[in-house]
VOPAGU-2260 file (C-alpha; in pm, 1 decimal, decimal comma):
REM VOPAGU-2260
SITE   aa  ch    i         X         Y         Z
SITE  UNK   A    0   -2270,0   -5649,4    7326,9
SITE  UNK   A    1   -2377,4   -5996,4    7221,6
SITE  UNK   A    2   -2233,9   -6165,5    6914,8
SITE  UNK   A    3   -2218,6   -6049,6    6556,2
SITE  UNK   A    4   -2402,2   -6304,4    6340,0
SITE  UNK   A    5   -2279,8   -6314,2    5978,8
SITE  UNK   A    6   -2511,2   -6472,5    5721,9
SITE  UNK   A    7   -2418,1   -6517,8    5358,1
SITE  UNK   A    8   -2714,6   -6519,6    5121,9
SITE  UNK   A    9   -2836,0   -6841,9    4961,5
SITE  UNK   A   10   -2723,6   -6969,6    4623,1
SITE  UNK   A   11   -2783,7   -6778,2    4299,8
SITE  UNK   A   12   -2716,5   -6895,5    3946,3
SITE  UNK   A   13   -2392,2   -6699,2    3935,9
SITE  UNK   A   14   -2265,3   -6811,5    4276,6
SITE  UNK   A   15   -2330,9   -7170,5    4166,3
SITE  UNK   A   16   -2120,3   -7109,7    3853,9
SITE  UNK   A   17   -1842,2   -6921,7    4033,4
SITE  UNK   A   18   -1910,7   -6589,3    3861,0
SITE  UNK   A   19   -1819,9   -6274,4    4052,6
SITE  UNK   A   20   -2145,0   -6101,3    4148,2
SITE  UNK   A   21   -2168,1   -5758,9    4303,1
SITE  UNK   A   22   -2427,9   -5519,8    4159,0
SITE  UNK   A   23   -2601,5   -5772,8    3929,7
SITE  UNK   A   24   -2923,7   -5830,2    4123,5
SITE  UNK   A   25   -2996,7   -6200,9    4084,1
SITE  UNK   A   26   -3267,4   -6396,8    4268,7
SITE  UNK   A   27   -3202,2   -6706,3    4475,6
SITE  UNK   A   28   -3215,8   -7039,6    4299,5
SITE  UNK   A   29   -3447,6   -7312,3    4430,2
SITE  UNK   A   30   -3153,6   -7449,0    4627,2
SITE  UNK   A   31   -3076,3   -7100,2    4753,2
SITE  UNK   A   32   -3426,9   -7066,6    4892,5
SITE  UNK   A   33   -3387,3   -7402,8    5064,8
SITE  UNK   A   34   -3060,7   -7283,5    5215,8
SITE  UNK   A   35   -3226,9   -6967,4    5343,3
SITE  UNK   A   36   -3507,6   -7163,2    5509,8
SITE  UNK   A   37   -3248,4   -7394,7    5662,7
SITE  UNK   A   38   -3106,8   -7096,4    5851,1
SITE  UNK   A   39   -3411,7   -7093,1    6080,3
SITE  UNK   A   40   -3295,8   -7373,3    6313,5
SITE  UNK   A   41   -2934,9   -7250,2    6298,6
SITE  UNK   A   42   -3027,8   -6911,4    6446,6
SITE  UNK   A   43   -3337,0   -7007,1    6647,5
SITE  UNK   A   44   -3159,8   -6996,6    6983,9
SITE  UNK   A   45   -2988,3   -6663,6    6923,0
SITE  UNK   A   46   -3108,5   -6339,1    7076,5
SITE  UNK   A   47   -3105,1   -6122,5    6764,6
SITE  UNK   A   48   -3206,6   -5767,2    6843,9
SITE  UNK   A   49   -3113,4   -5603,8    6513,2
SITE  UNK   A   50   -3070,2   -5722,2    6155,5
SITE  UNK   A   51   -2877,9   -5524,5    5895,2
SITE  UNK   A   52   -2909,6   -5645,1    5536,0
SITE  UNK   A   53   -2748,7   -5566,2    5201,2
SITE  UNK   A   54   -2977,6   -5393,0    4948,5
SITE  UNK   A   55   -2936,9   -5686,7    4706,0
SITE  UNK   A   56   -3243,7   -5900,8    4638,3
SITE  UNK   A   57   -3055,8   -6220,6    4720,6
SITE  UNK   A   58   -2969,0   -6091,3    5067,3
SITE  UNK   A   59   -3312,9   -5946,0    5142,0
SITE  UNK   A   60   -3485,4   -6268,9    5036,9
SITE  UNK   A   61   -3248,3   -6472,8    5251,5
SITE  UNK   A   62   -3329,7   -6258,6    5555,9
SITE  UNK   A   63   -3701,6   -6298,2    5487,8
SITE  UNK   A   64   -3689,1   -6678,4    5453,4
SITE  UNK   A   65   -3465,8   -6705,7    5760,5
SITE  UNK   A   66   -3736,7   -6534,7    5963,9
SITE  UNK   A   67   -3535,4   -6224,8    6051,4
SITE  UNK   A   68   -3784,3   -5950,3    6127,4
SITE  UNK   A   69   -3764,6   -5580,1    6037,8
SITE  UNK   A   70   -3424,6   -5589,1    5864,6
SITE  UNK   A   71   -3257,7   -5252,2    5811,5
SITE  UNK   A   72   -3128,1   -5201,3    5456,4
SITE  UNK   A   73   -2762,7   -5100,7    5484,2
SITE  UNK   A   74   -2590,5   -4992,4    5159,3
SITE  UNK   A   75   -2241,4   -5046,1    5301,3
SITE  UNK   A   76   -2317,6   -5421,4    5322,8
SITE  UNK   A   77   -2320,7   -5454,9    4943,0
SITE  UNK   A   78   -2072,3   -5694,4    4785,9
SITE  UNK   A   79   -1722,4   -5594,8    4668,7
SITE  UNK   A   80   -1755,1   -5393,8    4345,3
SITE  UNK   A   81   -1577,9   -5623,6    4098,4
SITE  UNK   A   82   -1557,9   -5360,1    3824,3
SITE  UNK   A   83   -1451,2   -5524,3    3497,8
SITE  UNK   A   84   -1468,6   -5868,7    3657,4
SITE  UNK   A   85   -1843,4   -5861,0    3716,8
SITE  UNK   A   86   -1986,0   -6190,1    3591,4
SITE  UNK   A   87   -1638,6   -6334,2    3525,2
SITE  UNK   A   88   -1505,2   -6648,1    3694,8
SITE  UNK   A   89   -1164,7   -6676,9    3859,7
SITE  UNK   A   90   -1065,7   -6944,0    3604,7
SITE  UNK   A   91   -1137,9   -6699,0    3322,3
SITE  UNK   A   92    -934,1   -6425,2    3490,6
SITE  UNK   A   93    -637,5   -6661,4    3531,5
SITE  UNK   A   94    -618,1   -6702,7    3152,4
SITE  UNK   A   95    -481,1   -6349,0    3122,1
SITE  UNK   A   96    -359,8   -6292,4    3480,9
SITE  UNK   A   97    -233,7   -6629,4    3608,7
SITE  UNK   A   98    -104,0   -6484,9    3937,2
SITE  UNK   A   99    -408,9   -6267,1    4008,5
SITE  UNK   A  100    -522,7   -6244,5    4370,5
SITE  UNK   A  101    -839,7   -6050,3    4455,3
SITE  UNK   A  102    -722,4   -5991,7    4811,9
SITE  UNK   A  103    -406,8   -5807,4    4712,8
SITE  UNK   A  104    -455,6   -5704,7    4348,5
SITE  UNK   A  105    -814,3   -5583,3    4348,2
SITE  UNK   A  106   -1009,1   -5589,8    4023,3
SITE  UNK   A  107    -993,2   -5463,1    3665,6
SITE  UNK   A  108   -1151,9   -5121,0    3608,4
SITE  UNK   A  109   -1518,8   -5127,7    3514,2
SITE  UNK   A  110   -1768,0   -4875,4    3375,3
SITE  UNK   A  111   -1819,5   -4536,9    3540,3
SITE  UNK   A  112   -2122,8   -4663,6    3734,9
SITE  UNK   A  113   -1927,4   -4959,2    3877,0
SITE  UNK   A  114   -1555,5   -4877,4    3851,9
SITE  UNK   A  115   -1440,2   -5147,0    4094,9
SITE  UNK   A  116   -1302,4   -5137,0    4448,5
SITE  UNK   A  117    -961,1   -5197,2    4599,1
SITE  UNK   A  118    -920,8   -5415,1    4908,4
SITE  UNK   A  119    -871,6   -5092,4    5106,3
SITE  UNK   A  120   -1201,3   -4952,9    4973,3
SITE  UNK   A  121   -1390,3   -5259,7    5092,7
SITE  UNK   A  122   -1207,8   -5245,0    5424,5
SITE  UNK   A  123   -1326,5   -4887,8    5476,6
SITE  UNK   A  124   -1686,7   -4995,0    5421,4
SITE  UNK   A  125   -1642,8   -5283,1    5662,2
SITE  UNK   A  126   -1506,8   -5043,9    5922,8
SITE  UNK   A  127   -1812,5   -4820,6    5881,4
SITE  UNK   A  128   -2043,7   -5117,8    5932,9
SITE  UNK   A  129   -1852,1   -5221,3    6243,9
SITE  UNK   A  130   -1879,2   -4866,5    6379,4
SITE  UNK   A  131   -2255,3   -4874,6    6318,5
SITE  UNK   A  132   -2279,6   -5212,3    6489,6
SITE  UNK   A  133   -2086,2   -5095,2    6794,2
SITE  UNK   A  134   -2300,3   -4783,6    6827,5
SITE  UNK   A  135   -2618,3   -4992,1    6807,7
SITE  UNK   A  136   -2480,9   -5244,3    7056,0
SITE  UNK   A  137   -2441,0   -4972,1    7318,9
SITE  UNK   A  138   -2819,5   -4936,6    7318,6
SITE  UNK   A  139   -2898,8   -5309,1    7304,7
SITE  UNK   A  140   -2712,0   -5469,6    7592,1
SITE  UNK   A  141   -2625,6   -5833,4    7525,4
SITE  UNK   A  142   -2849,6   -5882,2    7218,9
SITE  UNK   A  143   -2692,1   -6023,2    6902,1
SITE  UNK   A  144   -2676,0   -5831,5    6573,8
SITE  UNK   A  145   -2721,2   -6013,1    6240,7
SITE  UNK   A  146   -2560,9   -5903,6    5914,1
SITE  UNK   A  147   -2704,3   -6061,2    5597,3
SITE  UNK   A  148   -2472,4   -5995,7    5307,4
SITE  UNK   A  149   -2211,6   -6143,5    5074,0
SITE  UNK   A  150   -1907,5   -6368,0    5083,8
SITE  UNK   A  151   -1616,4   -6140,4    5004,3
SITE  UNK   A  152   -1753,0   -5844,0    5195,3
SITE  UNK   A  153   -1823,4   -6049,6    5507,7
SITE  UNK   A  154   -1478,1   -6205,6    5485,6
SITE  UNK   A  155   -1320,9   -5858,5    5481,3
SITE  UNK   A  156   -1544,6   -5754,8    5770,6
SITE  UNK   A  157   -1430,7   -6058,6    5969,3
SITE  UNK   A  158   -1068,8   -5965,0    5908,3
SITE  UNK   A  159   -1124,5   -5606,9    6018,7
SITE  UNK   A  160   -1315,8   -5719,2    6329,0
SITE  UNK   A  161   -1010,6   -5924,4    6426,4
SITE  UNK   A  162    -772,9   -5635,2    6361,3
SITE  UNK   A  163    -633,6   -5778,6    6036,3
SITE  UNK   A  164    -589,7   -5601,0    5704,3
SITE  UNK   A  165    -865,7   -5650,5    5443,7
SITE  UNK   A  166    -644,4   -5910,4    5272,1
SITE  UNK   A  167    -681,9   -6124,8    5583,3
SITE  UNK   A  168   -1028,3   -6213,7    5457,0
SITE  UNK   A  169    -867,4   -6474,2    5234,0
SITE  UNK   A  170    -843,9   -6702,1    5540,0
SITE  UNK   A  171   -1219,4   -6726,5    5603,7
SITE  UNK   A  172   -1434,1   -6939,7    5375,9
SITE  UNK   A  173   -1804,9   -6857,0    5363,6
SITE  UNK   A  174   -2041,6   -7083,6    5169,4
SITE  UNK   A  175   -2382,6   -6978,3    5045,6
SITE  UNK   A  176   -2647,4   -7003,1    5314,7
SITE  UNK   A  177   -2387,8   -7029,2    5592,1
SITE  UNK   A  178   -2373,6   -6868,0    5936,2
SITE  UNK   A  179   -2066,1   -6744,1    6120,9
SITE  UNK   A  180   -2038,3   -6576,0    6460,0
SITE  UNK   A  181   -1797,4   -6315,3    6592,3
SITE  UNK   A  182   -1763,4   -6254,1    6963,4
SITE  UNK   A  183   -1508,5   -6191,4    7234,8
SITE  UNK   A  184   -1298,3   -6390,5    7476,4
SITE  UNK   A  185   -1143,6   -6207,5    7772,6
SITE  UNK   A  186   -1234,0   -5884,7    7598,6
SITE  UNK   A  187   -1054,4   -5974,7    7275,5
SITE  UNK   A  188   -1229,4   -6027,1    6937,9
SITE  UNK   A  189   -1257,0   -6390,2    6828,6
SITE  UNK   A  190   -1440,1   -6609,7    6576,7
SITE  UNK   A  191   -1682,5   -6824,5    6777,0
SITE  UNK   A  192   -1826,3   -7015,4    6478,8
SITE  UNK   A  193   -1744,3   -7023,2    6108,2
SITE  UNK   A  194   -1927,4   -7133,9    5795,0
SITE  UNK   A  195   -2207,7   -7335,2    5958,6
SITE  UNK   A  196   -2474,3   -7476,1    5728,0
SITE  UNK   A  197   -2712,8   -7768,5    5708,3
SITE  UNK   A  198   -2546,7   -8058,3    5515,4
SITE  UNK   A  199   -2677,3   -8103,8    5163,5
SITE  UNK   A  200   -2832,9   -8445,4    5230,1
SITE  UNK   A  201   -3030,4   -8301,5    5522,6
SITE  UNK   A  202   -3119,3   -7989,9    5325,7
SITE  UNK   A  203   -3291,4   -8201,1    5061,4
SITE  UNK   A  204   -3455,5   -8439,1    5304,8
SITE  UNK   A  205   -3579,3   -8193,7    5563,7
SITE  UNK   A  206   -3683,0   -7899,3    5351,1
SITE  UNK   A  207   -3909,6   -7994,4    5061,9
SITE  UNK   A  208   -4036,9   -7713,0    4846,8
SITE  UNK   A  209   -4346,9   -7550,3    4995,3
SITE  UNK   A  210   -4674,8   -7632,7    4820,9
């Protein structure tokens, strides 16, 4: 198996404002599209044999602009279901729950269609994705596998890959439009790169909007 390439989607209006976004299907902002295009040189030298992508528009558009071909839509890559905290910022939650911690407390219950997930729920989804990745890797040799998805879910997946509990995801920051890489050293799982992105000044200078 090659490396597991984790890509967080580019900026949306809600990610820019710090609002929890799971099922709300927002497009990328102008900056988010720039971030997605900036992924091209960051992954150009990788040998990506398979791309799995969240069903969300923001993830699918990021994969497209990054030049990742034939992505496979994978429902388990969707973002943490925030339940009653959908669209709510952490600052707003602290007003009524000053000690709240997503990684240990989970979320407030939401409507029947989106009731919310516990950290364990998200961990189970991450484990399913990792099982799918490992099965695919057996057929692909040393090719890399890209996952295009969301911050909190990918952070949980990183924790599970390393053998940590889902709450271990709190230790891994993932910015919009950033790339991370998971691999092995002496047969043990390791993080080989974390939260790589083109600096903002270069993003603006090198990637003007297309005509």
